[in-house]
Backbone as CSV, one residue per row, in Angstrom:
resi,resn,N_x,N_y,N_z,CA_x,CA_y,CA_z,C_x,C_y,C_z
1,UNK,105.193,139.900,123.964,106.407,140.040,123.180,107.566,139.883,123.867
2,UNK,107.675,140.429,125.053,108.704,140.354,125.997,108.743,138.818,126.748
3,UNK,107.754,138.300,126.620,107.529,136.813,127.156,108.387,135.966,126.246
4,UNK,107.709,136.274,125.084,108.492,135.351,123.826,110.053,135.620,123.710
5,UNK,110.377,136.900,123.630,111.927,137.138,123.862,112.467,136.329,124.894
6,UNK,111.979,136.169,126.077,112.306,135.697,127.013,112.564,134.295,126.816
7,UNK,111.360,133.649,126.328,111.502,132.244,126.054,112.631,131.721,125.091
8,UNK,112.859,132.798,123.996,113.840,132.511,123.050,115.007,132.581,123.637
9,UNK,115.382,133.556,124.665,116.633,133.543,125.257,116.989,132.166,126.203
10,UNK,115.954,131.972,126.511,116.112,130.601,127.519,116.331,129.327,126.476
11,UNK,115.662,128.962,125.329,115.994,128.329,124.454,117.293,128.162,123.965
12,UNK,117.865,129.572,123.737,119.272,129.605,123.211,120.330,129.287,124.151
13,UNK,119.993,129.692,125.273,120.787,129.273,126.474,120.830,127.701,126.578
14,UNK,119.746,127.165,126.559,119.721,125.509,126.589,120.406,124.970,125.498
15,UNK,120.242,125.518,124.327,121.080,125.019,122.979,122.618,125.316,123.288
16,UNK,122.762,126.261,123.866,124.335,126.594,124.031,125.106,125.753,124.914
17,UNK,124.193,125.448,126.296,124.717,124.275,126.960,124.790,122.980,126.454
18,UNK,123.698,122.650,125.639,123.860,121.299,124.960,124.774,121.226,123.892
19,UNK,125.393,122.073,123.282,126.284,122.129,122.320,127.577,121.920,122.924
20,UNK,127.567,122.676,124.330,129.067,122.435,125.186,129.091,121.209,125.642
21,UNK,127.868,120.488,126.005,128.024,119.399,126.531,128.320,118.119,125.341
22,UNK,127.972,118.510,124.308,128.335,117.600,123.055,130.005,117.557,122.843
23,UNK,130.506,118.723,122.786,132.016,118.924,122.739,132.728,118.460,123.976
24,UNK,132.193,118.559,124.925,132.666,117.909,126.174,132.830,116.408,126.095
25,UNK,131.773,115.744,125.473,131.649,114.242,125.364,132.689,113.899,124.495
26,UNK,132.637,114.481,123.290,133.548,114.480,122.118,135.097,114.433,122.487
27,UNK,135.216,115.292,123.419,136.573,115.383,123.942,136.995,114.410,124.811
28,UNK,136.226,114.117,125.762,136.343,113.044,126.645,136.449,111.702,126.221
29,UNK,135.551,111.421,125.176,135.583,110.396,124.400,137.014,110.122,123.546
30,UNK,137.349,111.163,122.954,138.862,110.948,122.433,139.993,110.928,123.297
31,UNK,139.858,111.510,124.394,141.126,111.205,125.342,141.113,109.921,125.853
32,UNK,139.865,109.358,126.013,139.536,108.137,126.744,140.085,107.074,125.858
33,UNK,139.546,107.148,124.515,140.082,106.171,123.455,141.360,105.985,123.269
34,UNK,142.077,107.362,123.152,143.589,107.425,123.185,144.149,106.738,124.280
35,UNK,143.760,106.606,125.635,144.411,106.196,126.569,144.201,104.547,126.690
36,UNK,143.107,104.192,126.108,142.933,102.542,126.013,143.466,101.989,124.532
37,UNK,144.185,102.941,123.764,144.817,102.474,122.490,145.695,101.177,122.772
38,UNK,146.178,100.878,123.632,147.103,99.994,123.635,146.123,98.430,123.794
39,UNK,145.128,98.711,124.640,144.249,97.538,124.805,143.562,97.356,123.430
40,UNK,143.247,98.564,122.633,142.473,98.382,121.546,143.000,97.802,120.274
41,UNK,144.570,97.884,120.390,145.226,97.301,119.518,145.393,95.806,119.620
42,UNK,145.475,95.328,120.965,145.363,94.009,121.360,143.978,93.390,120.973
43,UNK,142.957,94.252,120.914,141.592,93.511,120.570,141.757,93.017,119.282
44,UNK,142.063,94.106,118.491,142.231,93.864,116.946,143.104,93.054,116.526
45,UNK,144.207,92.624,117.294,145.104,91.597,117.107,144.420,90.266,117.298
46,UNK,143.938,90.026,118.231,143.179,88.539,119.013,142.196,88.461,118.011
47,UNK,141.374,89.026,117.271,140.213,88.801,116.782,140.170,87.926,115.606
48,UNK,141.245,88.071,114.481,141.286,87.683,113.357,141.621,86.077,113.441
49,UNK,142.212,85.662,114.618,142.544,84.398,114.702,141.194,83.489,114.640
50,UNK,139.971,84.083,115.256,138.944,83.220,115.651,137.997,82.918,114.151
51,UNK,138.641,83.482,113.007,138.063,83.281,111.721,139.024,82.539,110.953
52,UNK,140.178,82.220,111.445,141.184,81.247,110.502,140.435,80.068,110.424
53,UNK,140.774,79.618,109.056,140.442,78.185,108.770,138.893,78.131,108.273
54,UNK,138.120,79.180,108.597,136.640,79.021,108.104,136.751,79.315,106.701
55,UNK,135.721,79.192,105.929,135.454,79.481,104.442,135.230,80.876,104.419
56,UNK,135.633,81.268,103.298,135.436,82.934,103.012,133.931,83.469,103.270
57,UNK,133.010,82.528,102.949,131.783,82.938,102.901,130.999,82.990,104.454
58,UNK,131.884,82.489,105.508,131.795,82.536,106.825,132.376,83.597,107.555
59,UNK,133.432,84.248,106.985,134.250,85.092,107.830,133.737,86.383,108.185
60,UNK,132.853,87.031,107.286,132.302,88.430,107.793,131.007,87.858,108.588
61,UNK,130.217,86.863,108.523,129.022,86.669,109.346,129.797,86.474,110.843
62,UNK,130.959,85.690,110.821,131.349,85.500,112.124,132.071,86.845,112.855
63,UNK,132.496,87.586,112.133,132.833,88.855,112.686,131.612,89.688,113.154
64,UNK,130.729,89.756,112.211,129.398,90.377,112.722,128.632,89.956,114.021
65,UNK,128.828,88.507,114.116,128.214,88.086,115.352,129.189,88.426,116.486
66,UNK,130.489,88.460,116.415,131.232,88.855,117.469,131.485,90.395,117.834
67,UNK,131.084,91.079,116.813,131.122,92.355,117.006,129.488,92.757,117.715
68,UNK,128.763,92.234,117.405,127.520,92.561,118.195,127.580,91.866,119.568
69,UNK,128.331,90.666,119.835,128.501,90.387,121.292,129.564,91.424,121.792
70,UNK,130.379,91.870,121.209,131.329,92.885,121.657,130.583,94.002,122.181
71,UNK,129.586,94.623,121.351,128.739,95.830,121.742,127.712,95.632,122.912
72,UNK,127.262,94.179,122.810,126.358,93.775,123.940,127.444,93.858,125.230
73,UNK,128.469,93.237,125.249,129.478,93.421,126.573,129.573,94.666,127.047
74,UNK,130.024,95.683,126.198,130.282,96.922,126.636,128.960,97.681,126.946
75,UNK,128.089,97.703,126.215,126.867,98.794,126.634,125.759,97.803,127.495
76,UNK,125.684,96.800,127.445,124.486,96.108,128.401,125.066,95.904,129.570
77,UNK,126.218,94.836,129.685,127.062,94.347,130.747,127.927,95.547,131.597
78,UNK,128.843,95.769,130.627,130.006,96.686,131.440,129.686,98.032,131.642
79,UNK,128.918,98.813,130.860,128.732,100.214,131.255,127.915,100.344,132.232
80,UNK,126.870,99.585,132.713,125.940,99.856,133.881,126.907,99.216,135.101
81,UNK,127.467,98.019,134.665,128.050,97.360,136.015,129.309,98.311,136.535
82,UNK,129.943,98.926,135.519,131.257,99.564,136.036,130.880,100.821,136.618
83,UNK,129.680,101.460,135.945,129.408,102.835,136.716,128.671,102.555,138.004
84,UNK,128.096,101.280,138.160,127.533,101.016,139.419,128.685,100.586,140.448
85,UNK,129.734,100.112,139.970,130.778,99.707,140.997,131.832,100.914,141.414
86,UNK,131.593,101.683,140.244,132.599,102.969,140.574,131.886,103.973,141.597
87,UNK,130.474,103.647,141.534,129.478,104.449,142.587,129.508,103.840,144.039
88,UNK,129.483,102.527,143.927,128.936,101.827,145.255,130.256,101.145,145.717
89,UNK,131.207,100.626,144.849,132.334,99.688,145.359,133.270,99.811,144.703
90,UNK,134.111,100.926,144.289,135.112,100.906,143.594,136.373,99.965,143.918
91,UNK,136.477,99.651,145.091,137.241,98.753,145.458,137.502,97.361,144.803
92,UNK,136.267,97.007,144.097,135.954,95.408,143.839,136.665,95.680,142.008
93,UNK,136.495,96.796,141.668,136.764,96.837,140.117,138.343,96.155,140.053
94,UNK,139.370,96.545,140.745,140.560,95.999,140.267,140.682,94.430,140.462
95,UNK,140.194,93.821,141.680,140.078,92.418,141.620,139.339,91.680,140.822
96,UNK,138.163,92.281,140.172,137.608,91.485,139.041,138.222,91.696,137.724
97,UNK,139.077,92.972,137.483,140.045,92.857,136.296,141.183,91.969,136.345
98,UNK,141.710,91.542,137.775,142.807,90.745,137.854,142.251,89.457,137.518
99,UNK,141.238,89.121,137.891,140.533,87.616,137.418,140.362,87.737,135.996
100,UNK,139.764,88.894,135.064,140.077,88.635,133.921,141.261,88.543,133.302
101,UNK,142.237,89.161,133.769,143.413,89.273,133.241,144.096,87.629,133.357
102,UNK,143.845,87.066,134.518,144.207,85.693,134.617,143.772,84.493,133.693
103,UNK,142.614,84.944,133.536,141.589,84.111,132.214,142.428,84.026,131.158
104,UNK,142.869,85.746,130.566,143.628,85.963,129.407,145.043,85.279,129.245
105,UNK,145.850,85.179,130.701,147.018,84.326,130.498,146.738,83.036,130.360
106,UNK,145.723,82.440,131.111,145.602,81.073,130.850,144.920,80.803,129.451
107,UNK,144.398,81.445,128.915,143.837,81.351,127.491,145.219,81.305,126.429
108,UNK,146.067,82.394,126.650,147.207,82.506,126.144,148.274,81.486,125.970
109,UNK,148.327,80.937,127.361,149.304,79.916,127.654,148.805,78.776,127.116
110,UNK,147.383,78.417,127.164,146.786,77.081,126.370,147.072,76.973,124.916
111,UNK,147.074,77.986,124.361,147.254,78.219,122.805,148.754,77.874,122.744
112,UNK,149.711,78.356,123.497,151.065,78.165,123.499,151.483,76.764,123.778
113,UNK,150.832,76.231,124.504,150.832,74.616,125.130,150.428,73.885,123.944
114,UNK,149.126,74.403,123.242,148.728,73.341,122.361,149.820,73.372,121.059
115,UNK,150.256,74.597,120.729,151.362,74.656,119.605,152.587,73.828,119.877
116,UNK,153.130,73.732,121.218,154.266,73.132,121.435,153.852,71.513,121.520
117,UNK,152.677,71.306,122.081,152.720,69.776,122.552,151.247,69.663,122.345
118,UNK,150.826,69.335,121.098,149.202,69.260,120.642,148.497,68.103,120.916
119,UNK,149.148,67.031,121.420,148.633,65.994,122.030,148.902,65.696,123.537
120,UNK,149.199,66.894,123.905,149.567,66.502,125.482,148.692,66.540,126.611
121,UNK,147.465,66.991,126.449,146.391,66.980,127.102,144.903,66.933,126.663
122,UNK,144.229,65.927,126.893,142.838,65.530,126.182,141.861,66.998,126.363
123,UNK,142.052,67.511,127.605,141.020,68.608,127.770,141.153,69.707,126.829
124,UNK,142.672,69.932,126.648,143.232,71.204,125.760,142.767,70.659,124.189
125,UNK,143.113,69.536,124.000,142.554,69.095,122.673,141.034,69.199,122.137
126,UNK,140.438,68.939,123.304,138.747,69.285,123.181,138.497,70.187,122.798
127,UNK,139.378,71.436,123.038,138.798,72.913,122.767,139.348,72.986,121.241
128,UNK,139.847,71.965,120.587,140.408,72.150,119.211,139.894,71.170,118.292
129,UNK,138.673,70.648,118.585,137.980,69.482,117.920,137.284,70.065,116.726
130,UNK,137.786,69.886,115.561,137.084,70.373,114.266,136.158,69.556,113.491
131,UNK,135.946,68.371,114.011,135.071,67.585,113.402,133.515,68.212,112.885
132,UNK,132.970,69.030,113.712,131.611,69.513,113.209,132.162,71.108,113.253
133,UNK,132.152,71.589,111.752,132.211,72.839,111.419,131.270,74.007,112.283
134,UNK,129.932,73.405,112.330,128.956,74.416,112.865,129.057,74.522,114.104
135,UNK,129.560,73.493,114.981,129.861,73.474,116.309,131.078,74.111,116.641
136,UNK,132.047,74.030,115.941,133.517,74.788,115.990,133.248,76.269,115.934
137,UNK,132.302,76.646,114.886,132.075,77.989,114.644,131.263,78.639,115.890
138,UNK,130.603,78.042,116.402,129.703,78.306,117.862,130.789,78.590,118.985
139,UNK,131.484,77.460,119.032,132.611,77.443,119.940,133.529,79.006,119.936
140,UNK,134.103,78.815,118.633,134.854,80.138,118.275,134.053,81.472,118.567
141,UNK,132.949,81.569,118.219,132.189,82.801,118.493,132.240,83.013,119.905
142,UNK,131.801,81.965,120.552,131.462,82.145,122.038,132.799,82.402,122.618
143,UNK,134.005,81.778,122.242,135.363,82.019,123.044,135.940,83.438,122.585
144,UNK,135.408,84.109,121.383,135.725,85.233,121.079,135.264,86.409,121.976
145,UNK,133.792,86.128,122.107,133.022,87.018,122.790,133.294,86.933,124.311
146,UNK,134.021,86.015,124.678,134.372,85.767,126.262,135.819,86.600,126.258
147,UNK,136.651,86.321,125.375,138.089,87.051,125.417,137.755,88.557,125.260
148,UNK,136.907,88.872,124.209,136.248,90.413,123.911,135.788,90.906,125.401
149,UNK,134.953,90.172,126.298,134.474,90.688,127.397,135.685,91.176,128.095
150,UNK,136.681,90.525,128.221,137.790,90.795,129.358,138.582,92.071,128.730
151,UNK,138.898,92.031,127.474,139.545,93.278,126.783,138.659,94.433,126.719
152,UNK,137.407,94.406,126.649,136.397,95.343,126.575,136.282,95.893,128.149
153,UNK,136.251,95.060,129.118,136.370,95.388,130.679,137.593,96.511,130.815
154,UNK,138.430,95.963,130.419,139.802,96.862,130.462,139.798,97.957,129.558
155,UNK,139.217,98.218,128.647,139.003,99.229,127.756,138.174,100.358,128.399
156,UNK,137.007,99.694,128.919,136.051,100.779,129.370,136.541,101.335,130.746
157,UNK,136.941,100.406,131.576,137.579,100.720,132.868,138.824,101.989,132.682
158,UNK,139.698,101.667,131.841,140.647,102.749,131.203,139.928,103.870,131.245
159,UNK,138.807,103.814,130.231,138.128,105.102,129.761,137.467,105.745,130.846
160,UNK,136.865,104.892,131.710,136.230,105.521,132.971,137.006,105.961,133.836
161,UNK,138.323,105.629,134.123,139.244,106.428,135.012,139.807,107.719,134.355
162,UNK,139.517,107.895,132.970,139.996,109.024,132.134,138.985,110.242,132.359
163,UNK,137.553,109.577,132.017,136.580,110.488,132.152,136.490,111.456,133.143
164,UNK,136.483,112.735,132.969,136.275,113.721,134.093,135.165,114.375,133.601
165,UNK,134.005,114.073,134.220,132.539,114.606,133.985,131.994,115.306,135.157
166,UNK,130.977,116.164,134.968,130.583,116.974,136.091,129.294,116.116,136.859
167,UNK,128.622,115.069,135.862,127.612,114.555,136.372,127.638,113.029,135.994
168,UNK,126.660,112.094,136.470,126.559,110.959,136.074,126.241,110.540,134.569
169,UNK,125.337,111.454,134.061,124.670,111.057,132.700,125.852,111.276,131.884
170,UNK,126.477,112.365,131.972,127.613,112.676,130.898,128.803,111.601,130.868
171,UNK,129.147,111.173,132.084,129.848,110.109,132.124,129.349,108.647,131.570
172,UNK,128.117,108.347,131.626,127.705,107.178,131.191,127.440,107.570,129.535
173,UNK,127.133,108.616,128.990,127.363,108.874,127.549,128.325,109.024,127.142
174,UNK,129.494,109.558,127.588,130.723,109.292,127.309,131.424,108.126,127.158
175,UNK,131.053,107.184,127.980,131.530,105.805,128.314,130.768,104.998,127.090
176,UNK,129.484,105.280,126.767,128.727,104.465,125.588,129.495,105.099,124.381
177,UNK,129.779,106.375,123.949,130.232,106.692,122.702,131.843,106.052,122.483
178,UNK,132.577,105.915,123.636,133.875,105.223,123.539,133.528,103.779,123.351
179,UNK,132.726,102.934,123.793,132.314,101.594,123.593,132.059,101.608,122.249
180,UNK,131.251,102.151,121.562,130.543,102.082,120.384,131.834,102.371,119.300
181,UNK,132.515,103.514,119.696,133.406,103.811,118.434,134.432,102.773,118.439
182,UNK,135.092,102.293,119.605,136.020,101.294,119.619,135.756,100.049,118.996
183,UNK,134.212,99.733,119.353,133.908,98.542,118.597,133.788,98.404,117.075
184,UNK,133.497,99.744,116.669,133.228,99.819,115.278,134.674,100.209,114.269
185,UNK,135.465,100.661,115.284,137.029,100.695,114.589,137.594,99.476,114.466
186,UNK,137.562,98.623,115.769,138.274,97.258,115.713,137.719,96.283,115.023
187,UNK,136.517,96.153,114.820,135.866,94.994,114.062,135.593,95.439,112.545
188,UNK,135.407,96.837,112.387,135.831,97.348,111.105,137.148,96.988,110.356
189,UNK,138.281,97.233,111.138,139.564,96.860,110.924,139.851,95.630,110.531
190,UNK,139.171,94.535,111.303,139.350,93.034,111.398,138.424,92.625,110.244
191,UNK,137.651,93.122,109.872,136.716,92.765,108.612,137.725,92.973,107.436
192,UNK,138.164,94.295,107.183,139.044,94.482,106.164,140.287,93.477,106.227
193,UNK,140.901,93.338,107.323,142.138,92.442,107.137,141.770,90.964,106.564
194,UNK,140.559,90.382,106.999,140.424,89.126,106.598,139.577,89.069,105.390
195,UNK,139.277,90.087,104.606,138.657,89.961,103.427,139.817,90.608,102.324
196,UNK,141.073,90.790,102.925,141.747,91.358,102.112,142.177,90.435,100.888
197,UNK,142.120,89.108,101.200,142.714,88.070,100.044,141.531,88.113,99.044
198,UNK,140.356,88.421,99.491,139.102,88.416,98.385,139.336,89.503,97.481
199,UNK,139.771,90.721,98.121,140.094,91.759,97.204,141.161,91.659,96.342
200,UNK,142.210,90.980,96.989,143.258,90.356,95.771,143.007,89.476,94.863
201,UNK,142.109,88.671,95.271,141.504,87.823,94.178,140.855,88.644,92.863
202,UNK,140.088,89.570,93.539,139.242,90.262,92.459,140.318,91.197,91.576
203,UNK,141.198,91.893,92.056,142.389,92.802,91.591,142.996,91.695,90.465
204,UNK,143.464,90.609,91.070,144.270,89.680,90.097,143.417,89.168,88.772
205,UNK,142.291,89.218,88.960,141.203,88.474,87.822,140.689,89.626,87.194
206,UNK,140.670,90.949,87.733,139.839,91.930,86.841,140.505,93.117,86.587
207,UNK,142.011,93.301,87.182,142.620,94.568,87.178,142.817,95.080,85.660
208,UNK,142.804,96.478,85.856,142.985,96.753,84.457,144.327,97.033,83.816
209,UNK,145.491,97.171,85.112,146.755,96.999,84.442,147.449,96.009,85.034
210,UNK,148.878,95.813,84.546,149.687,94.672,85.214,150.125,94.821,86.540
211,UNK,150.169,96.143,86.830,150.732,96.522,88.438,149.422,96.078,89.126
212,UNK,148.224,96.335,88.945,146.982,96.138,89.632,146.900,94.690,89.871
213,UNK,146.988,93.778,88.726,147.025,92.510,88.818,147.953,91.738,89.747
214,UNK,149.245,92.285,89.617,150.416,91.879,90.273,150.180,92.214,91.836
215,UNK,149.719,93.331,92.157,149.295,93.677,93.560,148.273,92.755,94.137
216,UNK,147.110,92.535,93.240,146.370,91.492,93.830,146.729,90.114,93.850
217,UNK,147.706,89.440,93.227,148.549,88.407,93.322,149.403,88.432,94.660
218,UNK,149.879,89.700,94.874,150.869,89.774,95.876,149.829,89.618,97.147
219,UNK,148.717,90.344,97.134,147.679,90.205,98.476,147.222,88.785,98.716
220,UNK,147.037,88.022,97.659,146.506,86.751,98.009,147.791,85.777,98.424
221,UNK,148.890,86.010,98.089,150.033,85.170,98.561,150.294,85.660,100.015
222,UNK,150.166,86.902,100.262,150.665,87.465,101.533,149.575,87.155,102.774
223,UNK,147.981,87.384,102.346,147.408,87.175,103.341,147.413,85.935,104.381
224,UNK,147.743,84.714,103.690,148.059,83.522,104.737,148.738,83.780,105.926
225,UNK,150.269,84.312,105.439,150.954,84.668,106.398,150.649,85.670,107.325
226,UNK,150.085,86.856,106.711,149.805,87.973,107.650,148.747,87.307,108.734
227,UNK,147.837,86.469,108.554,146.706,85.809,109.310,147.448,84.985,110.437
228,UNK,148.329,84.121,109.794,149.195,83.544,110.882,149.877,84.340,111.805
229,UNK,150.620,85.646,111.187,151.400,86.422,112.035,150.306,87.118,113.026
230,UNK,148.936,87.469,112.834,148.087,88.014,113.553,147.740,87.046,114.597
231,UNK,147.569,85.891,114.325,147.216,84.865,115.212,148.331,84.747,116.350
232,UNK,149.342,84.658,115.813,150.577,84.579,116.985,150.550,85.944,117.725
233,UNK,150.573,87.098,117.122,150.354,88.534,117.816,149.183,88.385,118.834
234,UNK,148.098,87.780,118.436,146.968,87.951,119.110,147.128,86.964,120.313
235,UNK,147.942,85.838,120.302,148.189,85.113,121.338,148.973,85.846,122.558
236,UNK,150.120,86.222,121.622,151.213,87.344,122.617,150.424,88.372,123.360
237,UNK,149.346,89.006,122.411,148.564,89.979,123.177,147.844,89.427,124.491
238,UNK,147.276,88.139,124.290,146.454,88.064,125.816,147.642,87.717,126.771
239,UNK,148.629,87.364,126.506,149.777,87.099,127.545,150.199,88.423,128.260
240,UNK,150.551,89.320,127.062,151.012,90.845,127.663,149.766,91.494,128.260
241,UNK,148.728,91.571,127.762,147.415,92.256,128.378,147.154,91.444,129.576
242,UNK,146.869,90.242,129.772,146.413,89.813,130.852,147.726,89.828,131.975
243,UNK,148.945,89.569,131.566,150.035,89.670,132.673,150.070,91.201,133.280
244,UNK,150.001,92.315,132.234,149.966,93.551,132.886,148.758,93.895,133.618
245,UNK,147.401,93.384,133.369,146.421,93.355,134.241,146.730,92.981,135.887
246,UNK,147.207,91.710,135.821,147.452,91.333,137.053,148.695,91.851,137.813
247,UNK,149.666,92.220,137.252,150.772,92.633,137.937,150.395,94.205,138.049
248,UNK,149.713,95.042,137.450,149.197,96.329,137.907,148.288,96.261,139.215
249,UNK,147.479,95.084,139.209,146.416,94.735,140.164,147.105,94.591,141.534
250,UNK,148.175,93.538,141.345,149.128,93.234,142.296,149.829,94.778,143.207
251,UNK,149.960,95.358,142.192,150.558,96.567,142.857,149.652,97.500,143.657
252,UNK,148.666,97.704,142.620,147.704,98.601,143.275,147.047,98.006,144.419
253,UNK,146.758,96.884,144.897,146.100,96.295,145.840,147.031,96.421,147.119
254,UNK,148.414,96.342,146.613,149.559,96.038,147.747,149.622,94.447,148.071
255,UNK,149.161,93.870,147.223,149.435,92.408,147.706,150.704,92.114,147.354
256,UNK,151.302,92.393,146.379,152.550,91.948,145.807,153.143,92.807,144.764
257,UNK,154.012,93.844,145.330,154.602,95.051,144.545,155.690,94.668,143.639
258,UNK,156.403,93.764,144.045,157.634,93.163,143.478,157.762,93.120,141.903
259,UNK,156.862,92.302,141.353,156.829,92.217,139.818,156.584,93.511,139.133
260,UNK,155.790,94.412,139.573,155.681,95.752,139.109,157.004,96.633,139.073
261,UNK,157.382,96.599,140.275,158.548,97.331,140.643,159.863,96.871,140.002
262,UNK,159.878,95.586,139.697,161.101,94.768,139.019,161.013,95.100,137.439
263,UNK,159.962,94.792,137.048,159.708,95.257,135.714,159.774,96.501,135.179
264,UNK,159.509,97.732,135.867,159.592,99.098,135.950,160.972,99.406,135.968
265,UNK,161.680,98.700,136.972,163.002,98.959,137.182,164.056,98.819,135.957
266,UNK,163.960,97.324,135.556,164.438,96.936,134.420,164.181,97.501,132.998
267,UNK,162.787,98.117,132.750,162.550,98.856,131.588,163.267,100.138,131.740
268,UNK,163.474,100.789,132.830,163.914,102.113,132.830,165.358,101.740,132.496
269,UNK,166.237,100.759,133.144,167.575,100.598,132.936,167.649,100.348,131.331
270,UNK,166.807,99.669,130.630,166.983,99.515,129.223,166.805,100.424,128.312
271,UNK,165.820,101.390,128.871,165.535,102.547,127.970,166.811,103.640,128.063
272,UNK,167.502,103.713,129.367,168.746,104.579,129.600,169.685,104.187,128.958
273,UNK,170.026,102.845,128.866,171.145,102.257,127.963,170.861,102.717,126.785
274,UNK,169.702,102.520,126.135,169.478,102.626,124.923,169.908,104.072,124.295
275,UNK,169.719,105.005,125.078,170.195,106.384,124.680,168.893,107.141,123.721
276,UNK,168.516,106.367,122.751,167.447,107.142,121.936,166.263,106.229,121.892
277,UNK,165.216,106.926,121.563,163.804,105.941,121.579,163.542,105.447,122.939
278,UNK,163.876,106.228,123.940,163.801,105.837,125.330,162.364,105.107,125.625
279,UNK,161.584,105.941,125.244,160.061,105.868,125.474,159.647,104.265,124.778
280,UNK,160.021,104.259,123.589,159.599,102.818,122.785,160.239,101.452,123.473
281,UNK,161.555,102.045,123.800,162.431,100.777,124.332,161.874,100.368,125.723
282,UNK,161.429,101.501,126.531,160.986,101.204,127.748,159.455,100.328,127.575
283,UNK,158.510,100.871,126.761,157.353,100.265,126.330,157.560,98.718,126.097
284,UNK,158.423,98.620,124.857,158.760,97.160,124.470,159.166,96.123,125.626
285,UNK,160.126,96.603,126.357,160.553,95.875,127.634,159.639,95.468,128.312
286,UNK,158.782,96.435,128.955,157.602,96.479,129.720,156.969,95.251,129.140
287,UNK,156.292,95.495,127.851,155.345,94.562,127.291,155.778,93.155,127.407
288,UNK,157.144,93.019,127.138,157.903,91.495,126.845,157.881,91.187,128.280
289,UNK,158.307,91.694,129.169,158.324,91.023,130.481,156.939,90.648,131.161
290,UNK,155.851,91.712,130.728,154.546,91.374,131.339,154.128,90.182,130.557
291,UNK,154.483,89.950,129.382,154.078,88.672,128.644,154.749,87.383,129.142
292,UNK,156.149,87.655,129.471,156.688,86.281,130.156,155.768,86.172,131.706
293,UNK,155.539,87.060,132.384,155.127,86.802,133.519,153.507,86.154,133.222
294,UNK,152.797,86.898,132.205,151.480,86.212,131.677,151.722,84.628,131.511
295,UNK,152.654,84.424,130.703,152.859,82.919,130.260,153.184,82.086,131.312
296,UNK,154.100,82.581,132.138,154.179,81.675,133.633,153.046,81.319,134.454
297,UNK,152.170,82.586,134.579,150.897,82.392,135.298,150.015,81.657,134.403
298,UNK,149.724,81.819,133.204,148.981,80.919,132.601,149.287,79.613,132.573
299,UNK,150.524,79.208,132.247,151.055,77.754,132.395,150.683,77.085,133.553
300,UNK,150.751,77.752,134.988,150.416,77.447,136.443,148.849,77.281,136.328
301,UNK,148.174,77.997,135.776,146.658,77.818,135.661,146.178,76.690,134.810
302,UNK,146.849,76.157,133.797,146.307,75.305,132.888,145.793,73.891,133.834
303,UNK,146.515,73.460,134.514,145.999,72.505,135.087,145.022,72.588,136.198
304,UNK,145.111,73.779,136.630,144.070,74.279,137.840,142.848,74.161,136.971
305,UNK,142.708,75.169,135.794,141.450,75.044,135.208,140.948,73.965,134.371
306,UNK,141.667,72.970,133.950,141.447,72.046,133.127,141.214,70.810,134.031
307,UNK,141.759,70.542,135.414,141.468,69.424,136.211,140.768,69.780,137.303
308,UNK,140.484,70.969,137.782,139.601,71.438,138.986,138.696,72.281,138.736
309,UNK,138.892,73.649,138.059,137.661,74.435,137.889,136.852,73.898,136.697
310,UNK,137.143,73.213,135.634,136.701,72.561,134.625,135.683,71.563,134.723
311,UNK,135.992,70.436,135.737,135.364,69.710,136.115,134.062,69.967,137.284
312,UNK,134.645,70.899,138.079,133.736,71.586,138.946,132.369,72.395,138.210
313,UNK,132.826,72.996,137.485,131.931,73.721,136.700,130.756,72.880,136.032
314,UNK,131.507,71.857,135.318,130.775,70.678,134.816,129.774,70.120,135.777
315,UNK,130.091,69.747,136.825,129.315,69.287,137.909,128.260,69.961,138.337
316,UNK,128.487,71.395,138.418,127.464,72.264,138.780,126.543,72.428,137.536
317,UNK,126.739,72.612,136.420,125.991,72.919,135.308,125.330,71.593,134.683
318,UNK,125.763,70.336,135.270,125.244,69.271,134.717,125.746,68.811,133.509
319,UNK,126.866,69.509,132.637,127.663,69.266,131.552,128.561,68.282,131.696
320,UNK,128.956,67.417,130.623,130.171,66.349,130.816,131.134,67.203,130.723
321,UNK,132.251,66.851,131.474,133.563,67.570,131.587,134.340,67.247,130.351
322,UNK,134.970,68.025,129.625,135.834,67.841,128.726,136.780,66.931,128.924
323,UNK,137.190,66.741,130.055,138.510,65.810,130.726,137.849,64.300,130.404
324,UNK,136.661,64.098,130.352,136.081,62.761,130.403,135.877,62.307,129.060
């Protein structure tokens, strides 16, 4: 009997430790998710533009494919990769993030360039060839997953830096929880946004009250404008996040601290002059200047990417360059 009681005590102790671990994981995941909230918002703003222009029946399947790709990015590639780098080569993480940030700047600047000069560059125009809807969908999904990889890398890196765990496995589990939770939240929100016009049509046609039908008509009329707005916000987010990653990386690696210090100083001056809402003003100014830096960097990278890197990759992979 004493042996059985001792065994039950051991089981109770193990259960207590396990419960505490679950609580610690939940707390750490919440903290990490809050720290990465800014990039999460950018991820949610970027994604809707990838379904813009497709038929309603293709919107949710496209979002589902992107969401699966995002989950794969986080759990299959980034989680083990970041944990390995954090353990064996932590100094490599920042330069890799800077490369990802530069790619975001390039993609954002490319979108701006296309909007301002839609026929200015054959290589850029090729990215927007809509003659084959199936081919366009594949390109859009692939592009969204590539962009998500960089944003997810930033989210997971921020989360990893926030997690204070006593052992490797708790760190890994917490990071996985953060990745899954953020993916569900982001793409769940995106799905609601892009299907809101269908909700509006349903309300307009079947609403039991005049107010409900009016709300439905309002949603139908508002959604194209909202989608266009989100597309613009998504492009701005690429430039802001990409610029911020590169600027922060330059400062951390001591390669060129001037952009970070200058933007930080200007943001502080602006927030001090504002008097009220200092935190919000400082954030807005910092984000705006990061975006300007990202646009300049991305614009400089367009000819490099389309005239040098693109043809080089095409030569190595054996694929025909878009420039030809």
